[in-house]
N, C-alpha and C positions, 0 to 999 in steps of 0.2 A: 316823448316827442312823436313816436310812431303811433301811440295810442290816440293822441290828439288828431293826427292826420286821418286816421280811420274814422273818427267821429265826424270830422269836417266832411269827408267824402260821403259818409252815410247820410248825413243831413242834406247835402247837396243833391244826391241822387234821389232821395225820397221826395224832396220838394219839387224837383224838376218833373217828376212823374205823378205828382198830385197825392203822394202818400203823407201821412203824419210824420213828423220828425221822430225817428226811432229813439234817438238819444234822450230827447226831452220826455217822450212817453215813458221810457224805462225809468227815468228819474222820478216821474210822478208815481209810477207803480211802486217803486221802492219806498216812496213816502208813506205808504200805508203799513209798512213793516218796520220793525226795529232793525237798525244796522246790524248786519250779520256777515260772517265769513262767506256763507253760501246762501244766495237768495233763494235758490230752488235746487234740490238735488238733481244731478245730471240724469240719474236713473229715472226719476219721475218725468223730466223733460223728454227723455227718449221714449218712455212709455206713452206719454201724451201725444208725441209726434206720430208714433205708429198708430195709435188709436184714431187720431183725426185724419191721418192719411187714408185709412180705411173709410172713414166717414166721408172724405172727399170723393173717393171712388163710388161710395153708395149714392152720393148726390148726383153723380153723372149717370149712374146705371138704373136707379130705381124709379124716381118720380115720374118719368115719362115712359116707363115700361110697366105700369101697374097691371096690365093684362097678363103679365108673366105670373108664374107661381113663385111666391117668395116665402121665406121662413115665417114662423109663427109671429115673431115680434113685428115684422114689417107689415104683414097683413092687418095687424091691429093698429099700429102706430100711424099708418098712412090712411086709415079708414076714418072719414070725418064723422061717422055715426058711432064710433067706438069711444068708450071712456079713455082709451089709450091714445087717442089722437093727439099728435103734437104738431101745431102749425109750423110751417117751415120758414116762411118769411125770407129774411136775408141770411138765414143760417148757412154758413159756408159748408158745414159738414152735417151729414145725417147719420146719427148713431143710435144704437139701442139704448133708450132711456126709460123704457116702460116694462120690458119683460126680459130682464137679464137673468134668466133661469135656465139651468141645465144640470144634468147629473152625470158624473163620470163613472166609467167602468174600468176594471183592471184587476190585476193580481198584486198581492203584497210584494213589496220590494222591486216592483217594476215601475218606471217613471213614464210609461206610455199610457195616455188617458184618452180613449175615445169618449165623446160626450153625446148625450141624447137630449134634445130640447123638449119642451112640454107637449109638442105634437108628434113626437117620435122621430124627428129628423136626426139621422145618425151622421156624426162627423168623426171619421175614423182616426184622423191624425190632428195634431195641434195646428189650428188655423188652416184647415184644409177644406176641400170640397166635401160634399155630403151625399148621402143616399136617402131617397124618400120613396113612398109607395102611395099610389092613387088607385081609385076604381072609376072606370068609365063605362057607361051603359047608354045605348041609344034612347033618346027621349027623356033621360033623367039628368038632374043636375050632377055635375062631377062631385065625387067624394074625395076631397083633398083635405087631409087632416089639419093643415095650417090655417084653413079657412073655416073650420068647424068650431062650434061652441061647446060641444059635449064630449070632448076627448077625455078618456080616463087613462091614468098612468099610475103604475105602482112599482115598488122596488121589491124584488124577490131576494131574500138573504139566506135561504135555506142551506145551500152548499156553495154557490158562487154569488157574485153580484150580478143580477140580471134586471133589466128594465122591460116591463111589458106595457105597451100602449094599445088601447082598444077604442074602437069607434063603431057605433051602430046607427044607421039611419035609412029609412025608406026601403027596407028589405036588403040593405047592404050590411055586411059585416067585414071589418078590416082590423086586423091586429098584427102587432109585430113584437118580437122578443129579441133583445140584444144582450149578449154575454161574451166575455173574454174567456177563451179556452186555450189550452196548450196542446199542440200536436207537432210531433217531429222536432222537439226542442225549440219550438217557435210559438209565440203567442199570436192568436187570431181573434178578431172580433167576428163572432158568428151571429148573423142577423137572419132570423126566420120571419117570413111574412105569410099570414094566413088570411084568405079572403073567401067570402061566400056571398052569392047574390040570388035573389028570387028569379031573376031573368038573365038572359044572355048578357055578359059583361066582359070587360077586359081589366086585368090586373096589370098596372104599370109600375115597374121598378125603375126609378129614374136617377141619373147622376145630375147633381145640382152644383152650379158654381157659386154656392153660398154656404153660410153657416150662421150660428146665432149672433155673430157680430156684423154680418152683411155679406158683401161680395168676396169670394175667394176664387181667383182666376183659374179657369180651365182653358188652356190654349189648345190642347190636343186630346182627342179620344180615339182609342184604337180597340177594335173588337176582333177576336180570333177564336178558333176552335168551336165553330158552330154556335157562336154567341155566348159561350161559357166563360171565356177569359176576356176581361176588360182591362185596359191599361190607360191610366190618367196621367197626362203630362209626361209621358215616356218614363214614368218613375213608379207610380203606385199601381198595384194590381189588386183586382178582386175577382172572385170566381163564383159562378152560378153552379149549383149542383145539377140542375137540369137545364137544357137549352131552351131559350124562349122560342115562341112560335115566330116572332118577328122582332126586328130592332129598327130604331129610328135614331138618326143623329141630326143635329142642327147647330148652326153657328149664330152669332149675334144678328147678322144681317137678315137671316131668314126668320129669326124669332125663336121663342121658346118651343122646345120639341113637342109640347102639348098640342100645338097648333098643326102638327104634321102627322098625326097618328093615322089618318085615313089615306095618306099618300103611299106610293110604292115603298116597300121596305128595302133596307140595305141587305147585302149578302151576308149570311150568317157566318160564313167561313173566314171572311176577311173584309173589314170595313174600317174606315177611319175618317176623321174630320179634323181640320185645323181651323182655329178661330183666332185671328190676330188680335181681336179685342179682348179675348179671354173669357167669353161667356158661352162656351160650347156646352150643349146639353145632350143627354142621351136617354133613350127609353128602351127597356126590354119588356116585351109584351107577352102576356100569358092569357089564354082564353079561359073563361069561367063557364062551366055548364050550370044551368039553373039548378039550385038546391044542393049542389055538391061543393065540398070544401077543396080549395086549391092552395097548396103550400109551396112557397119558393124559399130556398135557402141560399144565402150569400155568405161567403167567407172572405175576410180581408186580412192578409198577413200584416202584422204590425211592425215587423222588423224591416225597415226600408232598405238597409244596407245588407243585401243578401250575402256578401262576401265576408262580413264581420259580425256574425250574430252575437248578441249580448250573452255572455255567460251568466249574467245575473238572472236572465229569464229561466235558464235551465236549473239553476240552484235555488230559486226563490221558493219559499214555503207555500203551502196551501192555506186557504182561509181557515180551514179546520185546525191546522197546526198553530197558526198565529193566535187564534182566539181561544185556544184550549185553556190557557192559564190567565186569561183576561178577566178583569172584574165583572161580576154578574150583578145585574139589577133585577130585583123582583118586586113589582108594585102592582096594585090593582088598576091603575090608570093605563089603559091599553095604548092611548095616543102617546103619552109620555114614554112608555116602554119602547114603542116603535121608534120614536125619535132618538132615544138613547142608543138603541141597537144600530140605527143608521149612522149616528154620529161616530160611534166606535169605528165603523168601517171606513168612514170618510177620513178619520185621523190616521188609520193604518195605511190607507191608500196613498195619502199625501205626505208620508214620511218614509220614502224608500231609502233614504240616506241623508240627503238634504231634507229640509222641511219646507213645504210649499203651502201658502195660504189658500191656494185654489188650483184647479186642474188646467185652467185656460188663461184668463186675463192675468191672474196672479201666480203663474207658474214660474216663480223666481223667489229669491230668498230675502227675508227681512228678519233681523234679530228680534224685533218687537213681536211679530206674529209667532215666530218659533218659540219664544219664551212661554206664551200662553198655551200653545199646542203641546209642548213638551211637558208642561205642568199637568195638563190633562192626561197625557200618556202615563205619567207617574201615578195619577189617581186611578188609572186603569190597570195598574200592576204590570207595566211594560218597561221595567228599568233597563233591560238590555237594549231595546230599541232607542230609548232616550240616550243611553251612553254612547251608542253608535253615532247618533246625530250630533251629540256634543263634541265628539272627537274631531269633527271637521271645523269646529269654531276657530281653532288656533290658526287655520289657514287664512282666515279673514282678518287677523289682527295685524295692524301696521307695526313698524319698528318703534313707534312712540307709545304703543300700548293700546291704541284705539281699535276697537272692534268695529270694522267698517262694513256696512252693507249699503248705506246711502250717505253721501257726504252731507254735512250740515245738520245731521240728526244726532243729538247728544244723549239719547236715552239708552243706547245699546250697551255701554260698559256696565252700567248699573244692572241691566237686565241679565247680562251674561254672568256677573258675579252672583246674582240672586239665584238663578236657575242652576248654576253649577253647584253652589252650596246646598241647595235643596236636594239635588240629585245625590250628592255624596252623603248627606245626612240620611236620606231615605234608604239608601243602600248600605249604610254603615261601612262605607269605604273611605279611604284617604286618597287624595289626588297624588299622582306621581310628581317627581321633581320638575319635569317639563311643564306640567299643568300649573304647578304652584308658581313657577317663574312667570308664566303667562298671566296669572291672576294678580301677581304683584305689580306687573307692568300696567294692568288694567286699572288697579287701584290708584297708582301714582299718576296715571293719565287724568283721572278725575281730579285729583289734588291739583295738578298743574293747570288744568283747564278752567278751574273756577276763577271768577273775577275777583279782583282785589277789593279791599275795604275802602279804597279811595273813590270807588265808583259811586254813582247815584245810590243813595240809601235804599231805594226800592229794589235794586238788583245787586247790591254789594254782596259778594260771597257766593252768588248763584252761578250756574253754568251760563255761558254766553247765549245770546239770542240765536235761535236755530229754527229750522222748519219743523222739527219734531214729528209727532204723529200728524199725518196730513189732514186729520179731521178737526184740527184746532184753528187753522187759518194761516195768515202770513207769518213770517219769521218773528219770533218774540221770545221773551225770557219765560219759557213755560215751566210751571211748577212740576208738571209731569216728569220732565227730565230730572229735576232736582230730587223728587221723591224716589225715583228709581235709583239714583246715585247713592242716596243715603241708605236705602234698604240694601243695596248691593254691598256697600262698605260694612254695614253691620253684619250681614251674612258672611262676608269674607273674614271679619274679625273672629267670629265663632269658628269658622272652618280652620283658619290658621292656628287658633288656640288648640283645637283638637289635634292638629298636626304637630304640636309642640313648638311652633314658631311664635313664641310669645312676643318678641319685639315687633314683628310684623302685625300680629293681632292687635297690639296696643296702638300701633300707628294707624291701622284701619279704624279703630274705635275712636281715637282722638279726632281723626278727620271727619268721621261721621257725626260726632258730637258737635264739632265746630260748624259743620255744614248745616246741621239741623237748627242750630241757633240762628244762623244767617237766614234760613228760610222762614223761621218763626218771626224774626224781626221784620222781614219783608211783608209777611202776611199781616202782622199787627199794624204796620203802616198802611197797607192796602185797605184792610177792612175799616180802618179809622176814617180815611178820607172818602171811602165809598159808603160809609154808615151801614154796614152789614157785617155779620160774622161769617158769611159765606165766602168760600175761597174761589176767586175767579181763575181763569186759565193761566193768567200771568198778572204781575203787579200793574201792568199798564193797560189791562183790558177791563171793560165793564163786565158785569155778570151777563153771561150769555150761555148758549148751549156748550161752548168749549169748556165750561167749568166741569163737565163730566170727567175730564182728565184728572182733576184734583182728587176725585174719589179713589184713585189708585192708592192714595195714602192710607185708606182704610182697607179696601179689598183690591188686590190680594196682599198688600205689603204690611198691613197691621202696624203702621207707624203711630197711629193714634188709637185711643181707646174707642170701642164701638159707639159709645154715647158722647163722644167729644162734641162740644157745642159747634165748632166750626164745621164738622162733618154733618151734623144735624141740619145746620142752616143751609149748607150746600145742597143736601138732599131735598130739603123743603123747596128751595128755589127751583130745582130741576123738575120736581113733581108738579109744581104750580104753573110753570111756564114752558115746559119743554116736552109735554106729552101730547101725542096725537093718536087717537083711537087706542089709548091704553098703552102705547109703546113710546120709548124715548125717540124723539125726532131730532136728528142732528141736522140743523139747517145751515151748517158751514161746510161747504164742499159736497158732502154726501147728499144733502137735501132729501133725506128719506128716513123712515123708521128703521133704526139700527137694532137688529136682534141681539148682537153681542154686547152693545153698549146698554141696552135695556136690561140684560142679565147682569151686567156689572153693577147697575143701579140696584137691582134686586138683591144681589149678594151683599151690598152695603146695608140694605134694610134688614136682611136676614141676620147679619152679624149683630145688628143693634136690637134684635128681638122685635122688629116692627112687622106686624102681620101683613102690611100692605105689599110686601115682596111677592106674595102669592099671585096677586092680580097681574103683575108684570110677567111672571113665569107663564101664566095661562095665555097672555097676549102673544108671547114668543112662540108658544106651541101652535097658536092659530095662524101665525105668519109662515109656518113651514110649508113647503110644497108637499104634494102627495107622495113624493119619493123621499121625504124626510130631510130636505135640504133648505138652507137659507141663503139668499144672496147677501152681499155685504150691507145693502140698504134696500128697503122695500118702499115702492111707490104707494102713497096713502090711498089712491083710488083704484089702481089696477091690481094691487097686491102682488105685482111682479117686481122683479129686481130693477133698481134704477141706478145702481152704482157698483162698480167693482166686479168681482167674479160672481158667477151665478151659483156657485157652490163654495161657500166661504168656510174654510176650515177653522178660523178663529171662532165663528159662531158655533160650530159643532163642539169645539173645545169648551166653550162656556156652558153649553148644555150639559156636557158630561160632568163638569165641575159643579154645576148647579145640582144635579141629581146626587152627586157624591155628598155635597154639603147639606142636603136634606137629612142625611143619615149621620154624617160625622164631619166636624170641622176642627181645625187646630187653632188653639189660642194659647200662646206662650207655653205654660207648663202643663196644659191640660187638653183633653179631647172633649168636645161638646157633642153629645149624642142626641139624635132625633129632633133637633131644634126646628127643622123645617117640615116635619111630617104633618100633613093636614089631618084634622080629626076624623074625616070620613074614610081615611085609610086604616084606621085602627078599629074597624068593626070586629066584633067577636068572630074568631075563626080565621082571620086574615093573617097571612104570613108575608112579611117584608124582609128583604135582604139586600145587602150591598157588600161586595168584596170578592176576592182580596184586593185591598188598596194600599198603596205605599203611603207612609206618613213619616214625619221627622222622628217619631218614636219607634217606628217599626211597622211591618205589614200587619193588617188586621182585616177581619171579616165580621160583619155585624148582621145578626138575624133577629127578627122581632116576631113574636107570636102573641096574639091578643086573646083575652077572654072578656067576659062582661065587666069584670072589676079590676083586672090586673093586666099588665104588659110584661111579658117574659122576654128578657133580652139575653141573647147568647153572643158572647164576644170571644172570637179566636184571635190570638195575637202572638207575635214573636218579638218582644220588645228588645231594643238594642241595649238597653241598660235598665235603670230603675223605671218601673211602670209609671206612666203619667197619671195625673188626677183624671177622674172620669166624672163628667157632669151631664145629667140627663135633663132634657127639657121636653116635657110632654105638652101637647096642645091644651091650653087652659089650665095647666097645672103649675106647680112650683118647680123651681130648680132643685134637683136632688143630687147630691154628691155620692159617688160610689167608690169604694176602695177595691183595688185589684186583688181579688181573692179567688185564685183558680181552683175549680173543682176537679180538674184534670189538667195534665200538662198543656199549657198554652191555651186553656179554655176556662172561661168564667161565665156563670149564669146568674142573672138577677131577676127578681120579681118586683115590679114597681106598681104601687097603687095608682090607679088612674084618677 
């Protein structure tokens, strides 16, 4: 009764004020989806609301203030002569859709992530204000990095993570370097700016009420101690090593501080400004003598709560310590090597305890992303880090056994069972009693969640309609969820068997077998009426880009044989209909070229021995930024990010797994060696290597040395039990089986004819 009253009231108010009927509109929207318990996860609704709230703020602040200096993406997306231009029309919100690119900095095991955009804009805190640097000279155009076309940026990984941004133009040189350091048991982002000019000029270090998502309000700026101490919003502090010659402050009514550099300066010892709108700007000015280099150093303490400093910061390891035992890749392709090394650091940075898919937009938890990221960390020989992250999974399990990160997504339980089993097999450990109880509950949740056989034959026995992975579309009976559940049940059966819990293992196996029959029946009916062998995203969907989700049954779950006709047909459809500029284009929600989905397609091809996988790998390498990062989806024209986080950890995980699988893949009872190595990497005198890497059979390291006629393979391993079969695939050659015959403890060498 109360529900009906609210509907009547909502309809009345909407019609009275000229709005569409919200109840009727919602009913029409739901008509595009299958009936589901949850139409849209609350987490995604919340994230979308926050995202577009910022976009609404951008709408009010940017378009009639284009004379201000804005971040890299705004300068391009609002420029009608740029390929990045987006017409605004009746768009209620203005958001970054063309250059969602940034790179995070930090230390292992710390979850504070300053980010730097492609033009060097430094955002010290999550969703905060930023720092920028400009050069101003009389009679010359301003040198403002966000407006320039030839900014160079690179990632330094020698000892710390550092980002260098550099720009040269018309006798100007401007560069900056950002790095996170520890001093006095506290982390700081240290930002050094270097400038040089052929003529008299001014170096401007400026506080901006913006970041790579748009406006980030600055209501108050306070300057103390001869201009060396700055306080933002009475909370955040940063410090100049040397006092500026002058400072300028401005509020929204007076305009961007850039317009007031020739006006009288503020007092260096005490100055402040309050802006009720939240667009306060500030500038610290340093004079440049012609031909001489001027350097300015700024330090921002990253611990905002000075009274409760994080003990995690003081005890966290160094990059050298963390990477000491990590898998090493040695290949002749310098670009691939750099991307691997950068990806390793991204995965370490974003797994401080919980696992984050990104440092900014996606700085929250999903089981889905965590599963792929943790699998990559296992491939990198980081079982301790994986175990630490997995230990927090039980806290997210409901009383019913549901592993919940987002309501209405039914893939999580299968993913947790799969990655848990993979971890315990890779480390040759057995779960404790509490973990086994948790996994039993997870298994039975899948059993109880499945639909009965009285349902529509197309979905009988499947998991209910849900939102699932958000790149598939509206709520539906997605095979993605079912494939993960089946693989999780089969993995749990093996794990419980190894733990001596035979009845539970048999229960898991029976459920997996029955579930698999239900899915295969559904697929047979679906492909019959659609007249194709390809597997769509759900039994009620035509073939479209969402079918990429069905490939999970081959990679990484290996539920089907590599050459299964259904998988071949699905791959053929995707290659013929869903590639843009050589990469997989997901036109549902993401509407961009997806690096990680492109690599999943490549992995499926590699597993089938199809050489076309290599073109996809090369495409993904081209899509990476100069700092070795991928956004979640790439704009096909701007080559900037158009969806999600600008530094996507799932993409980094897929790159790591791709490089690993070039050297070694797991298939049932065997290891497949070198099946992805291209022929030009096997030139005489070339040495290739990967490892140590965790596998279900035990840790191993593979090294390859080539001569004109032979390939020498050295394999170091510590098998958990009986050695697996070894199968070598050389480019253009036959498959060759090798027996484990160690020439020294834990080491075997083979010579294979090319």
